[in-house]
N, C-alpha and C positions, 0 to 999 in steps of 0.2 A: 241598744239602738234606742233613740228617743221615739222614733214614729211608731208610736203602738197604739192599739185600742184597749190595751187590758186597762181597766179602772176609769176608762170613759165611758161610763155608763149614763144612761139618759133616764129620766123620772117621770115624762110628760111628752105628749104628742109632739108638742109646740118646739121641745128641745131636740127631739128627734128628726124634727123636720129643718133645722138648720140648713142655710147655705154652706156653712162650713161646719159638719157635725162633730170632727175632731179639733181638741184643743189644741193642737200644736197648728194646725193650719189657721185656726183663726188668731194664733199669736202671729202668726209671719204676718198674715193679712194686715192686722192693724199696725205691726210694725212699719209695714211697706206703705201706709196710709200716711202714717206719722212722719217718715223719712220724705215721700213726697211733697207732704205740705208744708214741713218746717225746716228741713236740711235743703233739699233741692233748689229753693229760691235762694238762699243764700249765698250759693256757689256757682248758679248756674250764669254762665256768658251768652252773648250773641252767637256763637257759633252752635254751641250745642242747642238752643231754643231754635233756632231757626232751621237747622239742618237735620235735628232728630227729633227733641223732645215734644215740640209744640206741632209739627207734621202728623208724628205717630199718634199724639192725643186727638186730634182732628179726624185724622184717619179711621182711628177706631169708635169715634162715635157715628161714622157713615157703614162703617162694618158691621156695628150693632144694627144699626136699621135695617141693611139689607138683609143680613143673617134673620132678622123678625119673620121678614118676607120671604126668603130662598130657603135658609135653612130650617126655618121652624115651622112655616106655612104650606110651604114645598111650592110656590108660585116663584117661576125664574122670572128675574126682570134684568134686562141691560139699559136702562134708562136712569142709572145712577147720578152719572155726571149731569144729565139734563136738572134732577130735582134738586141736586145741590146748586146749580145757576138759580133755580126758583129761592132758594133759601138767601143766596148772595145777593140776589137783584132787590128780593123784597125788604131785606134788611138794610139796602141801599136808599131805597124809596123812604122806608122809615125813618132813617138817619135824617135824610133832606128835609123830609114833611115834619117832624116833630123833634127838631134839634134839643128841643130841652127835656127830653124824655131821656130816661139812662138808654145806655145801648145795650146792659143787659138785659132791658126788657124786650128792644128791639129785635134782639138775636131770638128770644124766645117767639117773641110776635113773627119773625120769618120762620119759625120752625110750623107754627100752626097756619098759615097762609100755605107752605110746601106740603102740610098735610091735606088742606082741600085739593089742592091743585094734583097730587099722587092718588086721592081717590078716586076723582073723576077720570084718570087715566088707569084705574084699576077694575073701571066698570068692566071691560071686555073680560077679564078674570071671570065673569060669570058664566060666559058660555065658552071659552076658549081656555085651554091649557098646555104646559108643555114649550115644544118648540115655538107653536102658533103665538103664544103670550108674549114671549122673548122678542119675537119679531114686532109684537105690536107694543112692546116697551121701548124697543130698538126706534120704533117711529117715534115716538114721544120725546127719545132723547134728540133726535133729527128736528123736529118740529121747534120744541123749545130753545134749542141752539138758532135756528133760523126766527122764531120769533123777538126773542132779544136783540138779533143783529138787524131786523127791518124794522122794528119801531121803535122811533125816537125815544117816544115817552119813558121807556124803560132806563134809559141811561142820560134822561133830563136834557135831549138834544146836544149833547155833547160832541163836538166836530171829528174827535178821535173815536166816538164809539165804546169810550173805555170808562168804566166808573171807578172814582176814588173816593175812600172812605175819608169823609170830615174828622177832622180834630175831634174826639170826645174822652174825657176823662169820667172815673169812677172814684170817688172819696177824695178827690184832688189829683189822682194817678193817673198820667197820659196814658190811654189802651190803645188808642188808635193815631195815626199819624207819624210824623219823624220822630217824634220826643219819646215813643214808646219805650218803656226799660224792659229787657228779655223775662225778668222775674216777673213781671205784671201779665204779660202774654200767655206765659207759662201757668199762672196760679190761677187765670179767667177758664183757661182751655181745660185745665187739670178739673176745674169744681162742675164745670159742665159735663166732662167725661165721666166723673165718678158718678154725678148723679143720672145719666144717661144709663148706666152701668146698671145702677140701683135700680132703676124702675123697672129696665128690662127684664133684670133677673126675676125681680117678684112678679112681672107679668107672664114670664113664662113658666113660671112654677105655678101659677095659680088654673082657674078654671079657664079661662081665656087662652092662655096658652094651652092647656089639653086640648081646647077645641081646633087650634091650628094644627095642632101636631095629627088630630084626626084626620083633618081635611087633606094634609099632605100623605100620610101612610094610605088613606084611600078614602076618597072623596064621598062615593056612593055608599060605601059602609056608613061614614061619620053622620049621612045625611039620614039615613035609616035608623040610625040610634038617636036622631034628634038634634043634632048638630044642625043649625041654620049656616049652609054655606054663605048667604048671602053679608050675613054680619061678620061670619068668620074672614071671609077673603079679604072686604074693605076694611073689616080694624086692623086686619095685618098691613094692609096699603096704607091706612091711615097714620099708624103709629111707625110704621117703616119711614115715610115721607116725612114725620115731625124730627125725628132723628137724623135724618139726612137734610134736611132742611136746617136746623141747628148747625150740623157739621158745614155746609156751604157757608151759612152766614159768618161763621169764625174762619173759615178758611179765607173769605174777600177781606171781613173787616180788620181780624186782630193779625192773620200771618200775613197776606199778599199786600192789604193797603189798597190795592189797584187791581184790576181784571178785567180781561177781555172776554169775552163768552166761549169763543172758539178756542182759542188758547188755553185758558183756565179751566174749563167744563167740558172739554170734547169728547169723545168716544171712548177716548185711551184712559180718562179719568173711570168711567162706567167700569171698564175690563180691569183697571188695576185695584178697584174695591171688590170686584167680584172673585180676583184671584187672592185677596187678603182673605175673605171667610172659605174657600176651597183649601188653601195651603193650612190656616188656622184651625177649621174644622166647622162643617155645615152644622145648625143646631147645638151651638156653644156659645155662650157669652167670653169665656175664657179665650175661646178660638179668635175673637175679633182680636183681641188684644195681641195674641200671637201671630197671627197672620198680618196686622198692621205692623208691630214690632219688626219682624223680617224682612218685609219690603219697604220699608223705609230704612233699616239698618244696613240691608245688603248693598245697595249701591255706595253707600259712604264706606264700607268694608273692602269693598274691591275697588273703588278707587284710591285708598289709601295702599292696599297690596298692589295694585296691577299698574296705578300711573306714579305714585310716589315713591315705591319700593323696586318694582320691577322695572320700570320704566316703558309700559306698553303704552301705546296711544291711547288716548280718551275714548276715540270710536270703536277701537276695540272692546274694550273694556264694558262699554254700553252694549254692545251685541250680543257678549258675554253674560251678561246680566238676563237678558232676555232669553239666552239659551239654558241658563239654570232654572229661570222662572217656569220655563216651560217642561224642561224636563221634572220639574218638581208638581206642577201641576197634574202629570202624564202618572207619575208614581203615586200621588196621595188618590187620584179617582181611581186607580185600578188596585193599589196593595191598601189603600187605608184612606176610605172615604170620608173618613172624621177628622183627619187632620192631625196637626199637632196637639191638639186638645187629647186627642184619643190615645197618643205616645205620652203623654204627660200622664193621663190616668192611669195608663198602664203599669209605669216606672211606678209610681206612688203606690198601687198594688203589690208590689213586688216588693216595695222598701215595708210595707205594712206586713207580709208575709213573711219575708227574710228571717233565717238563712233557708228557709223550704218553699221559694217562689213556684208557682204553677205556671 
């Protein structure tokens, strides 16, 4: 077997503390990145981009943001859809107010705007937690949707109430508008996704991440040993808002092109991202990608098997998807709270010890 630690020894603390300590893991990771950046853009088409790859990358960024808040810091949030809407509307206002500035900067700027808004709505977490915090963030979801619907300034007094992304290019390549190429959408979303995962992985492995996990495990004990709950909780809300805002900006400007807040960023979006981190694995960056991939690919697979092959009604397939997702959520919450990420870790451990797995 190739998957072995024999001969893979470390000579320094920095080498021992690598994200991928095994050489084979590093090789697979870099090969995956090479294929994603160099091969997929050459073969991607509109269907694969719009149905699977682009939504997967965008939802993975949103799941990273929510997992920082809920999985690592233990602060339950049901307002992800509303915070994605903040990123989308912030990106729209920046695009229309500063047309000569690169859209990439607008997307990052939308992340910072959402960071501020999310931090403000995170202030109740200093006094409440658990179910009460979930209700408070749910109230934020409904308030933000109401605000973007009722204040015409946010959608530039458009009679339809919609926001539409103006045409923008990056290095002469259209990134928004009707002339956008599938590979351009994919590469931009992939770049933001990889950067978000890299930043989040390093943050969660550092001192800030340890403070988040201390608050999550037992906030009173964490405060006794010197962890400041104010900075720990608000920093989790801020960074979560930054990543969720970027995902909302990408979802509106690059993927949809036009959006209406109630349809595109409703409460169902909040639950969808929450289901992703529950199925993928709380407190795991890999789990964000696993959960996003599962919930993005599942409807496509069910449609192909149920509608195209078996001839079932589309409504039946849609309801079947809800049943499957609900059953999986109950299974993972009861049997494996750490989700698909933990199953992947167990499988790797058995491979490393084969033929004597424990």
